[in-house]
N, C-alpha and C positions, 0 to 999 in steps of 0.2 A: 358714460357707455350705457346703454340700454340692451338687454338681451332677454330672449323669451326661452326659457328651458323647460320643455315639458309643461308649458301653460303657466308657469310660475315666472312673474315679471320680476327681472331683478335690475334695480337701479344703481348704475355706478356712481360712488360719491366723489370720486377724484380720478382724474385722468390726466397723466403727465405726458402721455403719449397719444397720437391718433389711434382709432380705433383698431386699424389693422395691424399696427405695430404691437398694441396691448395684447390682442388676440394671438398674435404669433407668439410672443413673449409667454403667454401662458400656456401654448401648446408645447413649446420647447422645455418649460419647466415640468410640466406633466409627464413627457417622454423621458426626462432625464430623472425620474424617480428612482431607477435602478443605480444611477450613478451619483446619488447625493452623497457629498461631501460631509455633511453634517445634519443629524436629524435631532431635533429637540424633542425630548419626551412628551408624551400626550398631556394635555391639561383637562381635567374633566370638572365640571360643575353643572349643577341642576338650575335651570332657569326659572324665571317667575311663573312659568305655566307648569313646572314640575317635569321639564324634559331634560333628560340627560344629554349635554353636550360635549363633544370631544373636539379639542383644537390640537392640531399637529401643525408642525412647520417643518419645512426642507430648505436647505441653503445649497445653492450651486454656484460656483463662480463667485460673482458679486451681486448675485440675486436672491432673494428670499421669498417664499411663498408659503402662505399659512392658510390652512382650511378648517372651517368648522363643519361638523357632522352631527346631526341628531342621532343618537345611538340608543334612544330609549325604546324603539320598536323593531330592532334587528335589522332593519332595512338599511340604516346608515346613510341618509340622503345628504349630501352636500347642502348646506343652508347657507354658508358665507365663505368668502375668500378675501385675501389681500395679497398684492404683490408689490414689491419694493426692490431697489437697488442701491447699491452704495456707488457714490460719485466722488471724485476728486474735483475740487474747484477752488482755485486760488490757493492751493496748498493746503486746504481744508477739506476734512471728509465731511460728506453729508449723505443723507439717505433720502431718496425721492419715491414717493408713494405712487404708484402708477393706478392702481384701482383698489376700491375697498367695495365690496358687495355683500349684501345680506337679503335672503328672500324675505318680501314683506311680511309674511305671516311669523318671522322670527325676530322682527325688529322690536327694539325698546326692551329687550331682556338682558342686554350685558355683551352680546356677541360682538358687535363692533368695538367695544372697548376691550375686549380680550385680544381681538385681532391686532389692534393698535398697540397693546402691551407687547406681542410678540415682535413687532416692527421695533419698538422702543429698544427691547433686549438686543436685537440684532445689531441695531445702530450703536449702542453701548459696547457691545463686545468688539466691535469693528473701529472704535474710537471715533465715530462720527460726533460732531458739535451740533448739528442741526438735523431735523427732518421735516420735510416739506412736500407740498402737493397742490394740485389746482382744485379749485372748487367749480364744479360744472352746472349746478342748478340750486334752485330753492331748498330742495329737499336735503341736497348735500350740506347746504349751508345750515340748515337746522339741526344736522348731525354734528357738525364742528362746533356750531355754538353750544351745544350741550357738553362738548368735550372740553370746554374752557376751563372746567372745574378740575382737569388733570393736566393743566399747563398748555393747552392747544390755543393759538390765537390766530384769528382771521386778519389778514394783511391785504393791502393794495384793494382797497375797498371791497373787501369780502371775496375777492377772485382767488385769492390763495390762502393756504393754510400752513403754519409752521410750529415747531415746538423746538426750542434750544434746550440742548442737554447740558 
């Protein structure tokens, strides 16, 4: 998925649904912020460029959404997001990543890894045995190859990614 937000090109790294469904899911999650069942405390870190990054996630029904914001300048722009959902498959629970997005100027400083960690925490809390998603382009494939050090693996000739828990 590719979107342009205020002239910042954002490339989606995985996409488990078509664009329309993913966008609708994102809007539904953002609208449901007031009805959030569980909200995880903010996680703060300083990236390699000295920017203060805050990551917060929300869970609603069987879906989770996490976002990263640059809180170093008071404007708090959203610089990355991840959306995932819990699924039952053959009596096993697994989590499907629908999209991972990080603004290009914030890539390669650990934001994507932090967002993935939030999905892993969500999966473990919900008894999932696997996390998976689709790899949509070469840039996404590079991201997931870098995540192999954290237990992620490319499967099906590099078109899918998964992590067994």
